[in-house]
Every structure is written in C-alpha cells, then in structure tokens.
C-alpha positions as CSV (number, residue, x, y, z in Angstrom):
1,M,0.0,0.0,0.0
2,K,2.9,2.3,0.9
3,Y,4.5,1.8,-2.6
4,L,1.1,2.3,-4.3
5,L,0.8,5.8,-2.6
6,I,4.4,6.7,-3.6
7,F,3.7,5.6,-7.2
8,L,0.4,7.6,-7.4
9,T,2.2,10.7,-6.0
10,L,4.8,10.4,-8.8
11,I,2.1,9.9,-11.4
12,L,0.3,12.9,-10.1
13,F,3.1,15.5,-10.0
14,I,5.5,14.6,-12.9
15,P,2.9,14.4,-15.7
16,I,1.1,17.5,-14.5
17,Q,4.3,19.6,-14.6
18,I,5.1,18.2,-18.1
19,F,1.5,18.7,-19.3
20,G,1.3,22.3,-17.9
21,Q,4.7,23.2,-19.5
22,S,3.8,21.7,-22.9
23,L,0.6,23.8,-23.1
24,S,2.4,27.0,-22.1
25,E,5.1,26.2,-24.6
26,L,2.5,25.6,-27.3
27,D,0.8,28.9,-26.6
28,R,4.2,30.7,-26.7
29,Q,5.1,29.1,-30.0
30,L,1.8,30.1,-31.6
31,A,2.1,33.7,-30.4
32,E,5.7,33.8,-31.7
33,Q,4.6,32.4,-35.1
34,N,1.8,35.1,-35.3
35,K,4.3,37.8,-34.5
36,Q,6.7,36.6,-37.2
37,R,3.8,36.5,-39.8
38,V,2.8,40.1,-38.9
39,Q,6.4,41.2,-39.1
40,E,7.0,39.5,-42.5
41,M,3.8,41.0,-43.9
42,Q,4.7,44.4,-42.7
43,E,8.1,44.2,-44.2
44,G,6.6,43.0,-47.5
45,K,8.3,39.6,-47.5
46,Q,5.0,37.8,-48.1
47,S,3.2,38.2,-51.4
48,S,0.5,40.8,-51.6
49,S,-2.1,38.4,-52.9
50,F,-4.9,37.8,-50.5
51,S,-4.8,34.2,-49.0
52,T,-6.7,32.4,-46.4
53,T,-5.3,30.8,-43.2
54,D,-6.6,27.9,-41.1
55,C,-7.0,29.5,-37.7
56,P,-7.3,27.4,-34.5
57,I,-10.6,27.2,-32.7
58,G,-11.4,30.4,-30.9
59,Q,-9.5,32.6,-33.4
60,I,-10.5,34.4,-36.6
61,E,-8.7,35.6,-39.7
62,K,-7.8,39.2,-39.8
63,A,-6.5,41.1,-42.8
64,I,-3.6,43.4,-42.2
65,S,-2.1,46.1,-44.4
66,G,0.0,44.7,-47.2
67,G,-2.7,42.1,-48.0
68,G,-1.7,39.4,-45.4
69,I,-3.9,37.5,-43.0
70,I,-3.2,36.6,-39.4
71,C,-5.1,34.7,-36.7
72,V,-6.4,36.7,-33.8
73,D,-8.6,35.8,-30.8
74,D,-12.3,35.9,-31.6
75,P,-14.0,38.2,-29.1
76,N,-17.4,36.4,-29.7
77,F,-16.0,32.9,-29.2
78,Q,-17.5,31.0,-26.2
79,S,-16.0,27.7,-25.5
80,S,-18.1,25.0,-23.9
81,I,-15.0,23.8,-22.1
82,S,-12.7,26.1,-20.3
83,I,-9.2,24.8,-20.1
84,D,-6.6,26.7,-18.1
85,E,-3.4,25.8,-16.4
86,N,-5.2,24.2,-13.4
87,T,-7.4,21.9,-15.4
88,G,-4.7,19.3,-15.8
89,Y,-4.1,19.4,-12.0
90,I,-7.7,19.0,-11.2
91,V,-8.4,16.1,-13.7
92,I,-5.3,14.1,-12.6
93,G,-6.0,14.9,-8.9
94,V,-9.6,13.5,-9.3
95,I,-8.2,10.3,-11.0
96,V,-5.7,9.8,-8.2
97,V,-8.3,10.2,-5.5
98,I,-10.6,7.7,-7.2
99,I,-7.6,5.2,-7.5
100,I,-6.8,5.7,-3.8
101,I,-10.4,5.2,-2.7
102,A,-10.6,2.0,-4.8
103,A,-7.4,0.7,-3.4
104,L,-8.5,1.3,0.2
105,A,-11.9,-0.2,-0.4
106,K,-10.3,-3.3,-2.0
107,G,-7.9,-3.6,1.0
108,K,-10.7,-3.6,3.5
109,G,-12.7,-5.9,1.4
110,G,-14.6,-7.9,4.0
111,I,-15.3,-11.6,3.7
112,P,-17.5,-12.7,0.9
113,V,-20.5,-14.9,1.7
114,G,-19.5,-18.6,2.1
115,E,-15.8,-17.9,2.4
116,R,-13.9,-19.4,5.3
117,R,-14.0,-17.6,8.7
118,G,-12.5,-18.7,11.9
119,F,-14.5,-19.5,15.0
120,S,-14.9,-16.8,17.6
121,S,-12.7,-17.0,20.7
122,S,-15.8,-17.7,22.8
123,V,-16.8,-20.6,20.6
124,Q,-13.3,-22.0,20.8
125,H,-13.2,-21.7,24.6
126,Q,-16.6,-23.5,24.9
127,V,-15.5,-26.4,22.7
128,L,-12.2,-26.8,24.5
129,K,-13.9,-26.9,27.9
130,K,-16.6,-29.3,26.6
131,Q,-13.9,-31.7,25.2
132,D,-11.8,-31.3,28.4
133,H,-8.9,-30.0,26.2
134,R,-8.6,-33.2,24.3
135,C,-8.8,-34.1,20.6
136,N,-12.4,-35.0,19.7
137,N,-11.1,-37.9,17.6
138,C,-8.1,-39.6,19.3
139,R,-8.7,-38.1,22.8
140,R,-5.1,-37.0,23.3
141,V,-4.4,-33.9,25.3
142,L,-4.2,-30.9,22.9
143,N,-0.9,-28.9,22.9
144,V,-1.7,-27.5,19.5
145,V,-5.4,-27.1,18.5
146,D,-7.0,-27.1,15.1
147,Y,-10.7,-26.1,15.1
148,D,-12.7,-28.0,12.6
149,H,-16.1,-27.4,10.9
150,I,-17.9,-30.7,11.6
151,D,-20.3,-30.4,8.6
152,G,-17.6,-28.9,6.3
153,N,-19.6,-25.7,5.9
154,R,-16.9,-23.0,6.5
155,S,-19.5,-20.3,7.0
156,N,-21.3,-22.1,9.7
157,N,-19.5,-21.0,12.8
158,D,-22.0,-22.2,15.4
159,V,-20.7,-23.9,18.5
160,S,-22.5,-27.1,17.5
161,N,-20.5,-27.2,14.2
162,C,-17.1,-26.8,15.9
163,Q,-14.7,-29.5,17.2
164,A,-11.2,-29.3,18.5
165,L,-8.8,-31.7,16.8
166,C,-5.0,-32.4,17.0
167,P,-3.2,-31.4,13.8
168,N,-2.8,-35.1,12.8
169,C,-6.5,-35.9,13.1
170,H,-7.5,-32.7,11.4
171,A,-5.2,-33.5,8.4
172,I,-6.6,-37.0,8.1
173,K,-10.2,-35.7,8.2
174,S,-9.5,-33.0,5.7
175,R,-7.7,-35.5,3.3
176,K,-10.7,-37.9,3.6
177,A,-13.1,-35.0,2.8
178,Q,-11.0,-34.1,-0.3
179,M,-11.1,-37.7,-1.6
180,G,-14.9,-37.9,-1.0
181,E,-14.8,-40.3,1.9
182,N,-16.9,-39.9,5.1
C-alpha cells in the first residue's frame, strides 16, 4: 500500500508539470509564429495576394495592411470547455483520489458470503472446555489445537459445528473429505 501511494504521487506530479509546461510552450510558439507573420507581412516579405489561413478554434482571420492574413482571438467565441493551467491538475487529482479510494476499499474488502471464517474465541473456549482440552477424535491432550467445521460448511461457525482436533486428526479428516470419503 505504501508503494502504491508513492507511485500515485509520482504519477500525479510529474505528468502535471510536463502537461502544464507543454501547453504553455505551445501557446508561446503560436504567439511567436503570429508575430513573425505580422512582421513578415509588414516588411513585404509575403506576397501581396490575398490568401486564407486555417486558424485554431477560438481565433479568426484578420486582414492586415499589405494584404496578409493573421489569426487573432475571436471576441465572440465562447468555448463549452474552459481549459486553463489548473485543469490538468484537477483532472489528474480526481483520478488519483478515485484510485486511492478504490485501493483502500479493496484492501478492507470484507469476507464474501460462504468464504472461510475462523470460529470466535468464545466458541473456541466453549469447545475446549466441553472436550476437556482433548482431541475429539483420538482423545489426546491438545498442545496444538485445530478447530474444525464438523459439517464442512466453513461459513457455519455455530458452537454445535465446531470440534477441536489435534493437527494429525485434522489433516486425516481433511484428506478424507477431499477424496470424497466420510
């Protein structure tokens, strides 16, 4: 879990910085290209024939003296999505929060229905006392205790379904159950 959080932190901050810088760099390059176009047109380096330009969304063509065309911001443009420098941070932050919540939820998990659960300590004490601290099969005194579900139903943790066995008897019973013997 610790390494997952470190990994998510790295994923959060490194790409955001790169993403933010690349958008700023793109804006700077576009502005520089427009300035060069204007300068070339004003100096007469571009032909005086009237041509069209493919402007990015949110910009319009504007004719300048000398017959050239440049792209300028459209004052009437209203974007349905507003993207600024913080949008990348917000999107990636939300994704990281979702991943962390999912990881924490998976870690807690709970026990699915029908999956193996141990007997409660009170059930264990009752069974040991009832069996006089002896194996329910071979009747030896128990130094090491294995608690067994008598009916094989691992989700039935009732005291009537619990027996204390020595590890040897428990292994024999389990092996017989696997082979389909009673």
